[in-house]
C-alpha positions as a Markdown table, in Angstrom:
| # | Residue | x | y | z |
|---|---|---|---|---|
| 1 | Met | -59.0 | -18.3 | 43.4 |
| 2 | Gln | -59.6 | -21.0 | 40.8 |
| 3 | Leu | -59.0 | -20.2 | 37.1 |
| 4 | Pro | -62.0 | -20.3 | 34.7 |
| 5 | Val | -62.2 | -23.7 | 33.1 |
| 6 | Arg | -61.0 | -22.6 | 29.7 |
| 7 | Glu | -58.0 | -20.7 | 31.1 |
| 8 | His | -57.1 | -23.8 | 33.2 |
| 9 | Glu | -57.4 | -26.1 | 30.1 |
| 10 | Leu | -55.3 | -23.6 | 28.0 |
| 11 | Lys | -52.6 | -23.6 | 30.7 |
| 12 | Gln | -52.6 | -27.4 | 30.9 |
| 13 | Phe | -52.2 | -27.6 | 27.1 |
| 14 | Leu | -49.4 | -25.1 | 27.0 |
| 15 | Ala | -47.6 | -26.9 | 29.8 |
| 16 | Ser | -47.7 | -30.1 | 27.8 |
| 17 | Leu | -46.1 | -28.6 | 24.7 |
| 18 | Pro | -42.6 | -30.0 | 23.7 |
| 19 | Pro | -39.8 | -27.6 | 24.8 |
| 20 | Glu | -39.0 | -26.5 | 21.3 |
| 21 | Lys | -42.6 | -25.6 | 20.5 |
| 22 | Ala | -43.0 | -23.8 | 23.8 |
| 23 | Leu | -39.9 | -21.7 | 23.1 |
| 24 | Thr | -41.1 | -20.9 | 19.5 |
| 25 | Leu | -44.6 | -19.9 | 20.7 |
| 26 | Ala | -43.1 | -17.7 | 23.6 |
| 27 | Ala | -40.9 | -15.9 | 21.1 |
| 28 | Ala | -43.8 | -15.3 | 18.7 |
| 29 | Val | -46.2 | -13.9 | 21.3 |
| 30 | Glu | -43.4 | -11.7 | 22.9 |
| 31 | Arg | -42.4 | -10.3 | 19.6 |
| 32 | Gly | -46.1 | -9.7 | 18.8 |
| 33 | Arg | -46.5 | -7.7 | 22.0 |
| 34 | Leu | -43.4 | -5.7 | 21.3 |
| 35 | Ser | -44.8 | -4.7 | 17.9 |
| 36 | Gly | -48.1 | -3.6 | 19.5 |
| 37 | Asp | -50.3 | -6.6 | 18.6 |
| 38 | Ala | -52.9 | -6.8 | 21.4 |
| 39 | Lys | -55.0 | -9.6 | 19.9 |
| 40 | Leu | -53.5 | -12.5 | 21.9 |
| 41 | Pro | -53.7 | -13.0 | 25.7 |
| 42 | Val | -50.0 | -12.8 | 26.0 |
| 43 | Asp | -49.7 | -12.9 | 29.8 |
| 44 | Leu | -52.0 | -15.9 | 30.0 |
| 45 | Ile | -50.0 | -17.8 | 27.3 |
| 46 | Leu | -46.6 | -16.9 | 28.9 |
| 47 | Ser | -47.9 | -18.0 | 32.3 |
| 48 | Gly | -48.8 | -21.4 | 30.9 |
| 49 | Leu | -45.4 | -21.7 | 29.2 |
| 50 | Arg | -43.3 | -20.4 | 32.0 |
| 51 | Pro | -42.6 | -23.7 | 33.8 |
| 52 | Thr | -41.3 | -25.3 | 30.6 |
| 53 | Leu | -39.3 | -22.2 | 29.7 |
| 54 | Arg | -37.6 | -22.1 | 33.1 |
| 55 | Arg | -36.7 | -25.8 | 32.9 |
| 56 | Met | -35.0 | -25.1 | 29.6 |
| 57 | Asn | -33.2 | -22.1 | 30.9 |
| 58 | Ala | -33.4 | -20.7 | 27.3 |
| 59 | Arg | -32.6 | -17.2 | 26.1 |
| 60 | Arg | -35.8 | -15.2 | 25.8 |
| 61 | Val | -36.9 | -12.4 | 23.6 |
| 62 | Pro | -35.8 | -9.1 | 25.2 |
| 63 | Thr | -38.6 | -7.0 | 26.6 |
| 64 | Pro | -38.4 | -3.6 | 28.4 |
| 65 | Arg | -39.0 | -5.2 | 31.8 |
| 66 | Arg | -36.6 | -8.1 | 31.2 |
| 67 | Leu | -33.8 | -5.7 | 30.1 |
| 68 | Val | -34.3 | -3.5 | 33.2 |
| 69 | Cys | -34.2 | -6.5 | 35.5 |
| 70 | Glu | -31.3 | -8.2 | 33.8 |
| 71 | Cys | -28.8 | -6.6 | 36.2 |
| 72 | Phe | -30.2 | -8.4 | 39.2 |
| 73 | Ala | -31.4 | -11.6 | 37.4 |
| 74 | Asp | -29.0 | -13.6 | 39.5 |
| 75 | Phe | -30.9 | -12.8 | 42.6 |
| 76 | Leu | -34.4 | -13.7 | 41.5 |
| 77 | Val | -36.2 | -16.7 | 43.0 |
| 78 | Asp | -39.5 | -18.3 | 42.0 |
| 79 | Glu | -40.7 | -19.2 | 45.5 |
| 80 | Pro | -39.9 | -16.8 | 48.2 |
| 81 | Arg | -39.6 | -18.0 | 51.8 |
| 82 | Asp | -41.7 | -16.7 | 54.6 |
| 83 | Phe | -38.9 | -14.4 | 55.6 |
| 84 | Lys | -36.8 | -12.0 | 53.5 |
| 85 | Gln | -33.2 | -13.1 | 52.7 |
| 86 | Pro | -30.6 | -10.6 | 51.3 |
| 87 | Gly | -29.8 | -11.3 | 47.7 |
| 88 | Arg | -33.1 | -13.2 | 47.0 |
| 89 | Ile | -35.8 | -11.3 | 45.3 |
| 90 | Ala | -39.2 | -12.8 | 44.5 |
| 91 | Arg | -40.2 | -12.6 | 40.9 |
| 92 | Ser | -43.7 | -11.7 | 42.1 |
| 93 | Ser | -42.2 | -8.5 | 43.6 |
| 94 | Ile | -41.2 | -7.3 | 40.2 |
| 95 | Arg | -44.8 | -7.7 | 39.0 |
| 96 | Val | -46.0 | -5.7 | 42.0 |
| 97 | Leu | -43.3 | -3.0 | 41.4 |
| 98 | Trp | -44.2 | -2.7 | 37.7 |
| 99 | Arg | -47.9 | -2.3 | 38.4 |
| 100 | Trp | -47.1 | 0.5 | 40.9 |
| 101 | Leu | -44.8 | 2.2 | 38.4 |
| 102 | Ala | -47.5 | 2.1 | 35.7 |
| 103 | Arg | -50.3 | 3.4 | 38.0 |
| 104 | Glu | -48.4 | 5.8 | 40.2 |
| 105 | Gly | -44.6 | 5.8 | 40.4 |
| 106 | Leu | -43.9 | 6.6 | 36.7 |
| 107 | Arg | -47.5 | 6.8 | 35.5 |
| 108 | Val | -46.8 | 8.8 | 32.3 |
| 109 | Ala | -43.1 | 8.0 | 31.7 |
| 110 | Leu | -43.2 | 4.2 | 32.0 |
| 111 | Ala | -45.4 | 3.6 | 28.9 |
| 112 | Asp | -43.3 | 6.0 | 26.9 |
| 113 | Tyr | -40.0 | 4.3 | 27.9 |
| 114 | Glu | -41.5 | 0.9 | 27.1 |
| 115 | Ser | -42.6 | 2.0 | 23.7 |
| 116 | Gln | -39.2 | 3.5 | 22.9 |
| 117 | Ile | -37.3 | 0.4 | 24.1 |
| 118 | Ala | -39.6 | -1.9 | 22.2 |
| 119 | Gly | -39.0 | 0.1 | 19.1 |
| 120 | Ala | -35.2 | -0.1 | 19.6 |
| 121 | Ile | -35.5 | -3.9 | 20.2 |
| 122 | Met | -37.5 | -4.4 | 17.0 |
| 123 | Ser | -35.2 | -2.3 | 14.9 |
| 124 | Arg | -32.1 | -3.8 | 16.6 |
| 125 | Glu | -30.7 | -0.4 | 17.6 |
| 126 | Ser | -28.6 | -1.8 | 20.5 |
| 127 | Lys | -27.0 | 1.4 | 21.5 |
| 128 | Ala | -30.3 | 3.3 | 21.7 |
| 129 | Gln | -31.7 | 0.3 | 23.6 |
| 130 | Ala | -29.0 | 0.3 | 26.2 |
| 131 | Glu | -29.2 | 4.1 | 26.7 |
| 132 | Leu | -33.0 | 3.9 | 27.1 |
| 133 | Val | -32.8 | 1.0 | 29.6 |
| 134 | Gln | -30.2 | 2.9 | 31.6 |
| 135 | Arg | -32.3 | 6.0 | 31.8 |
| 136 | Leu | -35.4 | 4.0 | 32.8 |
| 137 | Gln | -33.4 | 2.2 | 35.5 |
| 138 | Gly | -32.4 | 5.6 | 36.9 |
| 139 | Glu | -36.1 | 6.8 | 36.8 |
| 140 | Ile | -37.2 | 3.7 | 38.7 |
| 141 | Val | -34.5 | 4.1 | 41.4 |
| 142 | Gly | -35.6 | 7.7 | 41.9 |
| 143 | Ala | -39.3 | 6.7 | 42.1 |
| 144 | Ile | -38.6 | 4.0 | 44.7 |
| 145 | Arg | -36.4 | 6.1 | 46.8 |
| 146 | Ala | -38.8 | 8.9 | 46.8 |
| 147 | Val | -41.4 | 6.7 | 48.6 |
| 148 | Thr | -39.0 | 4.6 | 50.8 |
| 149 | Glu | -36.4 | 7.1 | 52.1 |
| 150 | Arg | -38.6 | 8.2 | 55.0 |
| 151 | Ala | -40.3 | 4.8 | 55.5 |
| 152 | Asn | -38.3 | 3.7 | 58.5 |
| 153 | Pro | -39.3 | 0.4 | 60.3 |
| 154 | Gly | -42.4 | 0.9 | 62.4 |
| 155 | Ser | -43.2 | 4.3 | 61.0 |
| 156 | Ala | -46.6 | 5.3 | 59.5 |
| 157 | Glu | -44.9 | 5.7 | 56.1 |
| 158 | Arg | -43.7 | 2.1 | 56.4 |
| 159 | Arg | -47.1 | 0.8 | 57.3 |
| 160 | Ala | -48.6 | 2.6 | 54.3 |
| 161 | Leu | -46.0 | 1.1 | 52.0 |
| 162 | Ile | -46.7 | -2.4 | 53.3 |
| 163 | Ala | -50.4 | -1.8 | 52.7 |
| 164 | Lys | -49.6 | -0.6 | 49.2 |
| 165 | Phe | -47.2 | -3.3 | 48.1 |
| 166 | Gly | -48.8 | -6.2 | 50.1 |
| 167 | Ser | -46.1 | -7.2 | 52.6 |
| 168 | Glu | -43.0 | -6.2 | 54.4 |
| 169 | Glu | -41.0 | -8.7 | 52.3 |
| 170 | Thr | -42.1 | -7.2 | 49.1 |
| 171 | Val | -41.2 | -3.7 | 50.3 |
| 172 | Thr | -37.8 | -4.9 | 51.2 |
| 173 | Asp | -37.4 | -6.6 | 47.9 |
| 174 | Ile | -38.3 | -3.3 | 46.1 |
| 175 | Glu | -35.7 | -1.4 | 48.2 |
| 176 | Glu | -33.1 | -4.1 | 47.3 |
| 177 | Ile | -34.0 | -3.7 | 43.6 |
| 178 | Ala | -33.4 | 0.0 | 43.8 |
| 179 | Leu | -29.9 | -0.6 | 45.4 |
| 180 | Leu | -29.0 | -3.1 | 42.7 |
| 181 | Leu | -30.3 | -1.0 | 39.9 |
| 182 | Ala | -28.3 | 2.0 | 41.2 |
| 183 | Gly | -25.2 | -0.2 | 41.5 |
| 184 | Ser | -25.6 | -2.2 | 38.2 |
| 185 | Ser | -22.5 | -0.7 | 36.6 |
| 186 | Glu | -20.4 | -1.7 | 39.6 |
| 187 | Leu | -21.4 | -5.3 | 39.6 |
| 188 | Ser | -21.5 | -5.6 | 35.7 |
| 189 | Pro | -17.8 | -6.8 | 35.4 |
| 190 | Leu | -18.5 | -9.6 | 37.8 |
| 191 | Arg | -21.8 | -10.5 | 36.1 |
| 192 | Gly | -20.3 | -10.4 | 32.7 |
| 193 | Leu | -17.0 | -12.2 | 33.2 |
| 194 | Leu | -18.0 | -14.8 | 35.7 |
| 195 | Pro | -19.4 | -18.0 | 34.1 |
| 196 | Arg | -23.2 | -18.4 | 34.4 |
| 197 | Arg | -22.7 | -21.9 | 35.7 |
| 198 | Ile | -19.6 | -22.7 | 37.9 |
| 199 | Asp | -19.1 | -26.4 | 38.2 |
| 200 | Met | -16.2 | -25.9 | 40.6 |
| 201 | Leu | -14.8 | -22.8 | 42.2 |
| 202 | Thr | -11.1 | -22.4 | 41.3 |
| 203 | Asp | -8.3 | -20.2 | 42.5 |
| 204 | Lys | -8.6 | -18.2 | 39.3 |
| 205 | His | -12.2 | -17.5 | 40.1 |
| 206 | Thr | -11.4 | -16.6 | 43.7 |
| 207 | Ser | -8.7 | -14.2 | 42.7 |
| 208 | Phe | -10.9 | -12.4 | 40.2 |
| 209 | Ile | -13.8 | -12.2 | 42.7 |
| 210 | Arg | -11.4 | -10.8 | 45.4 |
| 211 | Asp | -10.3 | -8.0 | 43.1 |
| 212 | Ile | -13.9 | -7.0 | 42.3 |
| 213 | Tyr | -14.6 | -7.1 | 46.0 |
| 214 | Asp | -11.7 | -4.9 | 46.9 |
| 215 | Gln | -12.7 | -2.3 | 44.3 |
| 216 | Leu | -16.3 | -2.2 | 45.6 |
| 217 | Ala | -15.1 | -1.9 | 49.2 |
| 218 | Asp | -13.4 | 1.4 | 48.2 |
| 219 | Arg | -16.3 | 2.8 | 46.1 |
| 220 | Glu | -19.6 | 1.1 | 47.0 |
| 221 | Pro | -19.3 | -0.7 | 50.3 |
| 222 | Asp | -23.1 | -1.4 | 50.4 |
| 223 | Leu | -22.7 | -3.6 | 47.4 |
| 224 | Cys | -19.9 | -5.8 | 48.9 |
| 225 | Pro | -22.2 | -8.5 | 50.3 |
| 226 | Tyr | -23.7 | -9.0 | 46.8 |
| 227 | Val | -20.4 | -10.2 | 45.5 |
| 228 | Gly | -20.7 | -13.4 | 47.5 |
| 229 | Leu | -24.4 | -13.6 | 46.9 |
| 230 | Leu | -24.0 | -13.3 | 43.1 |
| 231 | Val | -21.3 | -16.0 | 43.1 |
| 232 | Leu | -23.5 | -18.2 | 45.3 |
| 233 | Ser | -26.4 | -18.1 | 42.8 |
| 234 | Arg | -24.1 | -19.5 | 40.0 |
| 235 | Leu | -22.4 | -22.3 | 41.9 |
| 236 | Lys | -23.2 | -25.9 | 41.2 |
| 237 | Arg | -22.0 | -26.7 | 44.7 |
| 238 | Pro | -23.3 | -23.6 | 46.7 |
| 239 | Trp | -21.2 | -24.4 | 49.8 |
| 240 | Glu | -18.0 | -23.6 | 47.8 |
| 241 | Ala | -19.0 | -19.9 | 48.2 |
| 242 | Leu | -17.7 | -20.2 | 51.8 |
| 243 | Arg | -14.2 | -20.1 | 50.3 |
| 244 | Leu | -14.8 | -16.5 | 49.4 |
| 245 | Ala | -15.6 | -15.8 | 53.1 |
| 246 | Ser | -12.3 | -17.3 | 54.2 |
| 247 | Val | -10.4 | -15.4 | 51.6 |
| 248 | Met | -11.9 | -12.1 | 52.7 |
| 249 | Ser | -11.3 | -12.9 | 56.4 |
| 250 | Arg | -7.6 | -13.4 | 55.8 |
| 251 | Arg | -7.4 | -10.0 | 54.2 |
| 252 | Thr | -9.1 | -8.4 | 57.2 |
| 253 | Asn | -6.9 | -9.5 | 60.1 |
| 254 | Glu | -8.4 | -12.9 | 60.6 |
| 255 | Ile | -11.9 | -11.6 | 61.5 |
| 256 | Leu | -14.1 | -14.6 | 62.0 |
| 257 | Phe | -15.6 | -14.8 | 58.5 |
| 258 | Ser | -19.1 | -15.2 | 59.8 |
| 259 | Gln | -18.9 | -11.5 | 60.7 |
| 260 | Thr | -17.6 | -10.2 | 57.4 |
| 261 | Asp | -19.5 | -9.1 | 54.3 |
| 262 | Met | -19.1 | -12.6 | 53.0 |
| 263 | Gly | -20.5 | -14.1 | 56.2 |
| 264 | Ile | -24.0 | -13.5 | 54.9 |
| 265 | Val | -23.3 | -16.3 | 52.4 |
| 266 | Gly | -22.9 | -18.8 | 55.3 |
| 267 | Asp | -26.0 | -17.5 | 57.0 |
| 268 | Ile | -28.1 | -18.1 | 53.8 |
| 269 | Leu | -26.6 | -21.6 | 53.2 |
| 270 | Leu | -27.5 | -22.6 | 56.8 |
| 271 | Ala | -31.0 | -21.1 | 56.4 |
| 272 | Asp | -31.4 | -23.2 | 53.2 |
| 273 | Met | -30.2 | -26.3 | 55.0 |
| 274 | Glu | -32.5 | -25.5 | 58.0 |
| 275 | Asn | -35.5 | -25.2 | 55.6 |
| 276 | Leu | -34.7 | -28.6 | 54.1 |
| 277 | Ala | -34.5 | -30.0 | 57.6 |
| 278 | Leu | -37.8 | -28.5 | 58.5 |
| 279 | Asp | -39.4 | -29.9 | 55.4 |
| 280 | Ile | -38.0 | -33.4 | 56.2 |
| 281 | Ala | -39.3 | -33.1 | 59.8 |
| 282 | Ser | -42.7 | -32.0 | 58.7 |
| 283 | Val | -43.4 | -35.2 | 56.6 |
| 284 | Arg | -46.4 | -37.0 | 57.9 |
| 285 | Pro | -46.4 | -40.8 | 57.6 |
| 286 | Asp | -49.9 | -40.9 | 56.2 |
| 287 | Thr | -49.1 | -38.6 | 53.3 |
| 288 | Leu | -45.5 | -39.8 | 52.6 |
| 289 | Glu | -44.2 | -39.1 | 49.1 |
| 290 | Pro | -40.9 | -40.9 | 49.0 |
| 291 | Asp | -39.5 | -39.2 | 45.8 |
| 292 | Thr | -40.1 | -35.7 | 47.1 |
| 293 | Leu | -38.6 | -36.6 | 50.5 |
| 294 | Leu | -35.6 | -38.3 | 49.0 |
| 295 | Asn | -34.9 | -35.4 | 46.7 |
| 296 | Lys | -34.8 | -33.1 | 49.7 |
| 297 | Leu | -32.7 | -35.6 | 51.7 |
| 298 | Glu | -30.2 | -35.8 | 48.9 |
| 299 | Arg | -29.8 | -32.0 | 48.8 |
| 300 | Phe | -29.6 | -31.9 | 52.6 |
| 301 | Val | -26.9 | -34.5 | 52.9 |
| 302 | Gln | -24.9 | -32.8 | 50.1 |
| 303 | Met | -25.1 | -29.4 | 51.7 |
| 304 | Ser | -24.3 | -30.8 | 55.1 |
| 305 | Gly | -21.2 | -32.5 | 53.9 |
| 306 | Gly | -20.2 | -29.5 | 51.8 |
| 307 | Leu | -20.5 | -27.1 | 54.7 |
| 308 | Val | -18.5 | -29.3 | 57.0 |
| 309 | Arg | -15.7 | -29.7 | 54.4 |
| 310 | Glu | -15.5 | -26.0 | 53.6 |
| 311 | Ile | -15.5 | -24.4 | 57.0 |
| 312 | Gly | -14.3 | -27.3 | 59.3 |
| 313 | Val | -17.0 | -26.3 | 61.7 |
| 314 | Arg | -15.9 | -25.9 | 65.3 |
| 315 | Arg | -18.6 | -27.0 | 67.8 |
| 316 | Asp | -18.3 | -23.8 | 69.8 |
| 317 | Gly | -18.6 | -21.5 | 66.7 |
| 318 | Lys | -21.7 | -19.6 | 65.7 |
| 319 | Trp | -22.2 | -21.7 | 62.5 |
| 320 | Gly | -21.0 | -24.9 | 64.2 |
| 321 | Gln | -23.7 | -24.9 | 66.9 |
| 322 | Arg | -26.4 | -24.1 | 64.4 |
| 323 | Leu | -25.3 | -26.8 | 62.0 |
| 324 | Ile | -25.3 | -29.4 | 64.8 |
| 325 | Lys | -28.9 | -28.5 | 65.7 |
| 326 | Ile | -30.0 | -28.6 | 62.0 |
| 327 | Arg | -28.4 | -32.0 | 61.4 |
| 328 | Gln | -30.0 | -33.3 | 64.6 |
| 329 | Leu | -33.4 | -32.1 | 63.5 |
| 330 | Ala | -33.2 | -34.0 | 60.2 |
| 331 | Ser | -31.6 | -37.0 | 61.8 |
| 332 | Asp | -34.4 | -37.4 | 64.4 |
| 333 | Ala | -37.0 | -37.0 | 61.8 |
| 334 | Met | -35.5 | -39.7 | 59.5 |
| 335 | Asp | -34.9 | -42.0 | 62.5 |
| 336 | Ala | -38.6 | -41.9 | 63.2 |
| 337 | Leu | -39.7 | -42.4 | 59.6 |
| 338 | Ile | -37.3 | -45.2 | 58.9 |
| 339 | Ala | -38.2 | -47.0 | 62.1 |
| 340 | Arg | -41.8 | -47.1 | 61.0 |
| 341 | Ala | -40.9 | -48.7 | 57.6 |
| 342 | Pro | -40.9 | -52.4 | 58.8 |
| 343 | Lys | -44.3 | -52.1 | 60.3 |
| 344 | Glu | -45.8 | -50.5 | 57.1 |
| 345 | Ile | -44.1 | -53.0 | 54.8 |
| 346 | Thr | -44.9 | -56.2 | 56.7 |
| 347 | Ala | -48.5 | -55.2 | 57.3 |
| 348 | Ala | -49.2 | -56.0 | 53.6 |
| 349 | Leu | -47.9 | -59.6 | 54.1 |
| 350 | Pro | -49.8 | -61.1 | 57.0 |
| 351 | Val | -48.8 | -64.3 | 58.7 |
| 352 | Gln | -50.3 | -66.9 | 61.0 |
| 353 | Arg | -48.5 | -68.2 | 64.1 |
| 354 | Leu | -48.4 | -71.9 | 64.4 |
| 355 | Gly | -48.7 | -74.1 | 67.5 |
| 356 | Ala | -48.6 | -73.1 | 71.1 |
| 357 | Phe | -45.4 | -71.2 | 71.0 |
| 358 | Gly | -47.0 | -67.7 | 71.1 |
| 359 | Gly | -45.2 | -64.8 | 69.5 |
| 360 | Arg | -41.9 | -66.8 | 69.1 |
| 361 | Gly | -43.4 | -69.8 | 67.3 |
| 362 | Pro | -43.1 | -70.6 | 63.6 |
| 363 | Arg | -45.2 | -68.6 | 61.1 |
| 364 | Arg | -46.8 | -69.2 | 57.7 |
| 365 | Pro | -48.4 | -66.9 | 55.2 |
| 366 | Asp | -52.0 | -66.0 | 56.1 |
| 367 | Leu | -54.0 | -66.9 | 53.0 |
| 368 | Ser | -57.4 | -66.6 | 54.6 |
| 369 | Arg | -58.2 | -63.4 | 52.6 |
| 370 | Glu | -57.1 | -61.7 | 49.4 |
| 371 | Pro | -54.2 | -59.1 | 49.6 |
| 372 | Asp | -55.3 | -55.7 | 50.9 |
| 373 | Leu | -54.3 | -53.5 | 47.9 |
| 374 | Thr | -54.3 | -50.4 | 50.1 |
| 375 | Lys | -51.7 | -52.0 | 52.4 |
| 376 | Val | -49.7 | -53.3 | 49.5 |
| 377 | Glu | -49.5 | -49.8 | 48.0 |
| 378 | Arg | -48.4 | -48.3 | 51.3 |
| 379 | Ala | -45.8 | -51.1 | 51.6 |
| 380 | Met | -44.4 | -50.1 | 48.2 |
| 381 | Thr | -44.3 | -46.5 | 49.2 |
| 382 | Trp | -42.3 | -47.3 | 52.4 |
| 383 | Gly | -40.1 | -49.8 | 50.5 |
| 384 | Arg | -39.1 | -47.0 | 48.1 |
| 385 | Leu | -38.2 | -44.8 | 51.0 |
| 386 | Leu | -36.2 | -47.5 | 52.8 |
| 387 | Ala | -34.3 | -48.5 | 49.6 |
| 388 | Gly | -33.9 | -44.9 | 48.4 |
| 389 | Ala | -32.5 | -43.6 | 51.7 |
| 390 | Thr | -29.6 | -46.1 | 51.7 |
| 391 | Pro | -27.0 | -43.8 | 50.2 |
| 392 | Tyr | -27.9 | -41.0 | 52.6 |
| 393 | Ala | -28.1 | -42.9 | 55.9 |
| 394 | Gly | -24.5 | -42.2 | 56.9 |
| 395 | Gly | -24.4 | -38.5 | 55.8 |
| 396 | Gly | -27.8 | -38.0 | 57.3 |
| 397 | Ala | -26.8 | -39.5 | 60.7 |
| 398 | Phe | -29.6 | -42.1 | 60.7 |
| 399 | Tyr | -27.4 | -45.1 | 59.8 |
| 400 | Ala | -28.3 | -47.2 | 62.8 |
| 401 | Ala | -32.0 | -46.9 | 62.4 |
| 402 | His | -31.7 | -47.6 | 58.7 |
| 403 | Lys | -29.5 | -50.6 | 59.2 |
| 404 | Asp | -32.0 | -52.1 | 61.8 |
| 405 | Ala | -35.0 | -51.4 | 59.6 |
| 406 | Phe | -33.4 | -52.8 | 56.4 |
| 407 | Glu | -32.3 | -55.9 | 58.1 |
| 408 | Glu | -35.7 | -56.5 | 59.7 |
| 409 | Val | -37.5 | -56.0 | 56.4 |
| 410 | Ser | -35.0 | -58.1 | 54.4 |
| 411 | Tyr | -35.3 | -61.0 | 56.9 |
| 412 | Tyr | -39.1 | -60.8 | 56.8 |
| 413 | Leu | -39.3 | -60.8 | 52.9 |
| 414 | Arg | -36.9 | -63.8 | 52.7 |
| 415 | Ser | -38.6 | -65.7 | 55.4 |
| 416 | Tyr | -42.0 | -65.0 | 53.9 |
| 417 | Ala | -40.8 | -66.1 | 50.4 |
| 418 | Asp | -39.4 | -69.4 | 51.9 |
| 419 | Ser | -42.6 | -70.1 | 53.7 |
| 420 | Met | -44.7 | -69.4 | 50.6 |
| 421 | Val | -42.6 | -71.8 | 48.5 |
| 422 | Thr | -43.2 | -74.5 | 51.1 |
| 423 | Glu | -46.9 | -73.7 | 51.0 |
| 424 | Leu | -47.1 | -73.8 | 47.2 |
| 425 | Lys | -45.6 | -77.3 | 47.1 |
| 426 | Thr | -48.6 | -78.7 | 49.1 |
| 427 | Leu | -51.4 | -76.2 | 48.4 |
| 428 | Glu | -54.4 | -77.3 | 46.6 |
| 429 | Phe | -54.6 | -76.1 | 43.0 |
| 430 | Glu | -57.7 | -73.8 | 43.4 |
| 431 | Lys | -56.0 | -72.0 | 46.3 |
| 432 | Arg | -52.8 | -71.2 | 44.4 |
| 433 | Pro | -54.0 | -67.9 | 42.7 |
| 434 | Arg | -54.3 | -66.1 | 46.1 |
| 435 | Ala | -50.9 | -67.4 | 47.1 |
| 436 | Gln | -49.4 | -66.3 | 43.8 |
| 437 | Ala | -51.0 | -62.8 | 44.3 |
| 438 | Phe | -49.3 | -62.4 | 47.7 |
| 439 | Met | -46.0 | -63.8 | 46.3 |
| 440 | Gly | -46.2 | -61.3 | 43.4 |
| 441 | His | -46.3 | -58.5 | 45.9 |
| 442 | Val | -43.3 | -60.0 | 47.7 |
| 443 | Glu | -41.3 | -60.1 | 44.5 |
| 444 | Thr | -42.2 | -56.5 | 43.7 |
| 445 | Leu | -41.1 | -55.4 | 47.1 |
| 446 | Ala | -37.9 | -57.5 | 46.8 |
| 447 | Asp | -37.2 | -55.8 | 43.4 |
| 448 | Thr | -37.1 | -52.4 | 45.2 |
| 449 | Ile | -35.5 | -53.4 | 48.5 |
| 450 | Leu | -33.3 | -56.4 | 47.9 |
| 451 | Gly | -32.5 | -56.0 | 44.3 |
| 452 | Ile | -33.4 | -57.7 | 41.0 |
| 453 | Glu | -30.9 | -60.5 | 41.4 |
| 454 | Glu | -32.5 | -61.7 | 44.7 |
| 455 | Ser | -36.1 | -61.2 | 43.5 |
| 456 | Glu | -35.4 | -63.2 | 40.3 |
| 457 | Leu | -34.2 | -66.1 | 42.5 |
| 458 | Met | -37.5 | -65.9 | 44.4 |
| 459 | Arg | -39.4 | -66.1 | 41.1 |
| 460 | Arg | -37.4 | -69.1 | 39.9 |
| 461 | Arg | -38.1 | -70.9 | 43.2 |
| 462 | Val | -41.8 | -70.1 | 43.0 |
| 463 | Ala | -41.9 | -71.4 | 39.4 |
| 464 | Ala | -40.3 | -74.6 | 40.5 |
| 465 | Ala | -42.8 | -75.1 | 43.3 |
| 466 | Leu | -45.7 | -74.5 | 41.0 |
| 467 | Ala | -44.4 | -77.1 | 38.5 |
| 468 | Arg | -44.8 | -79.9 | 40.9 |
């Protein structure tokens, strides 16, 4: 559903604000809501600011909902997949849950708790705030479990919950929220002491995490998988989480770590990698966006290399077989795209064949018409892909296709430039502008594909030819 025009314009304006002003405005409206000021459209304003606030990863004003959800903030994701993954809770599920609590689950109590917590926040009574939040968390757990404990898969109760909350994935998210709220005190040492951003997982980290895991295994075994999932969410290099799996497997009689509590981390990493491969494979040549594709390709190659390094995948293993298939899917897709690049690039620079030699005869630039700007734009798009994919050709297993395409395009651009310089030396003055237009496109493509040094050489040669 499209937003009303004014709301859409407001969101556009808010999204364009500098980060510092966005943060100041967000803090002001959130504090206003806490104090009971209902004059401003707070939800609409925050919705417009949200993309900027998330990019900044800035600390936000505490709110009752934010404080309640803090204990599982590591597991929140903005864009849920089509299937539910453990340890990944859609932010939209929180909104669904809160609406249900306000209307049904805690219809009377929720508003009272929110008012008391807001008062404690405004008066900076941290102890009272913490106690109220803990009590509200307990109430939420009780309300969720009251409606989910009999809702077994396939049952009428389950179908009713799915209808109420919108989807099976949302119901499962809400059940997971209840589990994490109930176990918040068990996971709090790990959340509090582990760095929010781990650039590299060290032995010190691993030892600390293992101790927390062992304690949970004795007291709350259902929470054990969330140790690895929490660490996974904080790693700069997510594949390093597999080291935790190997540590736990050594402590459990060499059980293959894909079958341990930590094995879920590997399953999720492979699912992420598979999603990237599917995204790459779904790219259509007529709607190619090289920057988007290259960003996904970079993440895919990094994850692929990281997984191989961390687990030393055996081809006959569960993860090894899956990894091979995923890599092949992405490799085949990139092979096909890269193989198409020469055709798309050279189409913008037509040539005429000379003499009676057929397809193998000499060629000269076809200057019978002006450059086709649509083809030129497509050539630049494919040129950015060809050049940008160079660092990933080896890791992405499309090196041979990339080498062939790069060499073919490079030879064509150089030959075309040589032929154009020859033409310019003898071309009538009034016909030069069209030749220069074509040559300008060659130079722009050369900037991207061959590099500035070689394109500058082309420019100097053209200038010399025009000076004659």
